[in-house]
N, C-alpha and C positions, 0 to 999 in steps of 0.2 A: 442466376440471374430473378430479381423481380422483371415478372413480365410487366411490360407497358405496352400503351395505345397511343399512336401514331394521328390525331386527329386534325382534322382542319380541308381546306380544299385550297387546289393553286398551289403557285408556287412557293408565292409569301412564305407559308406555314411548311412546306418543304423547306425550303433555303433556310430555316433556323433549325432543323435538323441537324444537329452537328457540327452547326456553323458554316455549311457550308454553301455556297453560292450554286445555285442549277446550272449558269453556262457552264460549271466545270466537271459537269456530269453529263452522261451518256445518255440518249436517247430509251433502250431498253431499260438503263435505270428508272431514267422518270415517270416510264409509262408505268413500270412495277409500285413505286411509290404510289401514283396516284392512284390505281386501280386500287390500293390498301388503304391509302384514307380512305377513299368511298368507301369501301367496307367495314370499314369503324362508324360508318352512321347507321348502318343494319342492323339489326334483334340480334343476329346470328349469321355465322362468316359457316357456309359448305365446305365439304372439303375438295368438293370444284373449283370451287372458287379460289381457296388456299391453292390451288396446286398450280392455277393460273400464274397467281402473284409467281409460285417459284419456278413454275418454266419460264418466267422475263427476267427471273434473277440469275434462272442459271444460264443462257441464251446472254447473257449480260458478262458474265464473266470466262463464259469461251469467247469474248470477241475483242479481248485487248482492252480491260479494263482499268480507269486511271485508275490510281491509288485515292481522288476520290470515292469513284464508284466501289472499288474494294472496303473500304471503311465504312461510306455509308450501308451499304447490304448487308454489311456483317454485324451492324448495327439493329439492323431491323429485324436479321434470324434471332443475337441471341436475345434482344429483348421482348419474342414474341414467339412462345413453347410449340404452341401448334403450327407456325409457321414453317420454323424449325425442323420439327418431325416431317412435316411436308417437303419440303426440300430433299431430307435423307431419303425419302423413297422413290420421288421424283428423278432424281441422281442416277439413284440404283436400276433405281426400270430404263431411264436410257440408258446403260452399262450394258442392261439384259436383251435390249433391245438393238445395242449396235451389232454384238457378240451374234445374237442370232440374224442380222443380217450380214455379215461377212463369214458366214460359219466353215462356207467352199470358196472362200478369197484368201489372197496371199501364199505367204512362203510352206510350200507343199513341206510335209510330214515327213522327220526321217527315217522313220522305219515301220513296219507293224507293228513291233514293242512300243515306240512312240506314244503312236495312234491310242495304245489300250492304256498307257499311261495317262494320255490327255483327256480320255472320257472320263477314265474314274476320278481324273483333278475336278473337270467341270461339277462332275455330279457331289461328291463328297467334299471340295475344297483340298485336299491332300490324296498324294498318289505314290506309294515307293516302287523305285527301279533297282529291284535287286541285283546286288552284283554289278550295276553299270561301269564300274572300274574296277571289278578281282581282281584283272589280270594286267592292270596298270600300272606300271614305276612311280608314277606320279605320286600315288599314296604312301607310299614311303618317303618320298621324296618332302610331301609336305609336311608329312607327320616330325621329320628332322627337325625342317623351319620351324614348327609349330614349338616343339621341343624349346628351339632354339629362341624364339623370341621370348617365348615366358621364361625361360630361365635369365634371360638378361635383365628384364625390367620388377620380375616379380614384388625386389621391394620399393617401386616408386610408385604402386599404380595407386589412383585415386576410387572410390565409388562410382559405378557405373550406373545412371539413372538415362531414361528417356531425354530426359532436360537436358546432358549430357552429347546430344549425338551430333549435334553442332561443330562438337569439338573434334570428327576427325578431319573437320577444314582448317584447324586453329595451327595460327603459325609455328605453337610447340610441338609438332610432325618433326617425328625422327629421322633422318636418313642414313642411309646406311645400304651395305654391300646385298642388303636386302629388299632396298627396295625403302621406300618414301610409308611411313605409316602411323599409326598414333597407337600408343597402347593403353589399356583401362584396366582397372579390376579394384576390388573390395579389401582395402585394408583389413574390414571386420571382420570379413569371410561371413559374414550372413547367407551368402548365396554360392559363395565359392567360384564366381565366372571370373573369365579372364579373359580380355579381346586385344589381339591386334587388329587395326582396322588398316585396308591398304582402300583408299578412296579410289575409286574410275574415272567416274562422272564421265560415261560415255566412252571411254579409253582405254586404251590397253594401258598396265601399271607400267612399272620397272622391272616388276620380279617378273619370272616367265614360268615358273610355277604357278603363281597366283593366273596368268593368261590363261596357261593350258586348263585349267576347271573353268574359269567364267566365259570360254570363247569353246566349249564345247558345242560341235555340232547340234547333240543329241540335245542338251538340256537350251541352247538357245531356240531350237525349234520348238519345244513345246511353250518356252513362257510367251513368243511370239505368235502362237496359234491358239493361246490358251485367248487372250487379253484381244486379240484382232487389233491391234490398234500399234503404232511404234512403240519399244522396247530401249530403255537404256541401262545400261550397267551403270550401278551406285557404287557399290561398295563391299567387300571383301574382307570376312570374318576370320582367323584363326580364332577356336574359341578353346581354353582349357577349362574341367572343369573340377575343384578339388571337393573333398570331403565337407559339406553342410547342412544345416535342416532345417533350412525356408525356404518353401514353397514360393514360386511365384504367384501372382492373381492372374486368372483369366483375364487377357485382355487382347485388343487390336494392336496392331502397332503401326496406327499411325489413322488418316483420313484418306488418302491417296491411296489408287489401285497400286500394289504392291508385290512381290514373289519372291520366295528365299527359299533358295534349293540347299537343302543341307546335306552335304557327304560324310560319312561316316570312317573314319581313318582306324577306328576298332571295333570290335563287336563293345554292341551297346547293350545291357540288360536292365531290368527293372529299379537296380542298386547303384546303376552308373548312370542317374538325370536324363531319361529319358525326354522328349517332345514330349507332351499330354495335347494333344488336338480335338478338339470338337465337330464330329464330322458334321455337314449340312448348316453349317453356321456362316457361307459365305453368301448367303443373299441375306437382304433387307427384311428384318421383322421387328415387331414389336416390343419384344425381348431381348432385342438387342439393338434398340434404338439408346437406350443409356449408355453405352458404349462411347458410340460416335457420339452425344452431348457431351460425356465427359472430354473425348479429346476437344470437340469444335469450342466449350469453352475451356480447356487448357486445366482442366482437374488436375490438383495433383497427385489424385490415388485413381485406381479403375474401380468403376463398383462393383460391388458384388454379383455373383451369375448366379442363377437357378438353375442349379442344374436338373432337378426333379421337373422341374416346369418345362425347362429344351426339350428332355428325356420324352416327355406326353406330343410334343413337337414331333418327332423321329430321332432325335438330335442322339448322335451315339459319342461314347467317348474313347478315344483310341490311344494306349500306351505305344509311343512308337518304339520300338526295341528293332535291332538290325544288326548286320554283322557287316564286320569291312569291307568298305567299296560299295556298300547300299547309296542309295541318291533319293533324298526324299526331299519332294516338288510339295509346296505352301503358300495358300493366297493370304497372305497376312492381314487381310480383313478378313479374316473366319476366326476366332474365339480359339485361342491356347495357350500354355505357361510352357515355363521349365520345371523340372523338378528338381531335388537337391542326390546330388551326385552322393553316394551314403558312403562308398568305401575306395579307396585309390584314385587314381587320376586317370583322366577321359576325355579324350582330343577327338573335336571336329572341325570342319571347314564348314561356313558359311555363305553363301552368294548370294545376293541381294539386287534385283531389277526392277526398276520401276516401269509404269505404263501409260502413256499420253493416250486415257483412255477419256470418254464422253464427260466419268465422273470425275475424274483425277481432274480436265479442264475446268471443269462448274467450281471445283472446294479447293483448287491450290489457291486461288487470288484470296480464298476467302481464311486463310491461316491467319489466328493472331498475328503472330509472333511477326510477321512480315509486311504488318501495317501499326506506322507509327502510332503511339500511342494519344498520343495529343488530338487526333481524329477521331478517334472514339468514342461512343455517347454511353 
């Protein structure tokens, strides 16, 4: 998007931006806009000045903003690249400080192994609890359910992309004895992924197998302690991988804080389509910023990733193979991708949790698809 300058002084020029009246806007938004307009008259804008504007916008977005507030702040950020980048680092730093301040508060960790997993997760953005469900019958029960879901709907799937995520709330959800779910797939089989989505929305689902995994005390304890903020169960996936040749690109899963917990229902080797994860990419950096920018603008594709440059900064690639019953925790604001399953069929389940962190509160109101198009400029 072409960068534009918002010049002028006072409420008159401000009200013209996007056709908004200042009477409909919050005090913090007005203050941010006035500060930004004053900076446009200067020869240059320092990083400290950009940070002050970004801080005001973040505070405004955490303070029950109106739809006009959200639209105007989105337009301001979308049309000013340097300010958007400053906002990215501002809200990421807010999160880091929140976790530091709350490190010894909140729910107690469930056991020493969970504490070890949490420490690794904070450093790398990923951690594996080997054999968490090794001796639990729930794995065999989940495997049988996953097979049944796949067999029932293999002929009716549609290509699944990130743009289809809203469909897990769609009226076309299927109700059966297995519970309420939505099935997605790829008829052209480019990535060979088929998924049955069970929406949770912070509540127990109608399926007890799903609930037994979603509300496991070890898992919930780790997720809550990682974010040091309220956590919500979002959705549960039964995932079936079939032979394919196409790799996913390295990507984030969105703009807000989210953790996925993958439980392996069978052994996974290099040929079985393991998760590929870039360790230590859970913190904001210049080289990760293009992925944030792409999500912010709702780009149709993820940017390419310069692996060599990231490796020079200490980033390591991990191919996450494992055994039946292993539990993989990973921060979805870290770079990761799926790899193709080249032989046979393999299955796993994925538990998805969101968290009301300071970063989530600052960015969710600015997600473009939640703002009426006619208010955007």
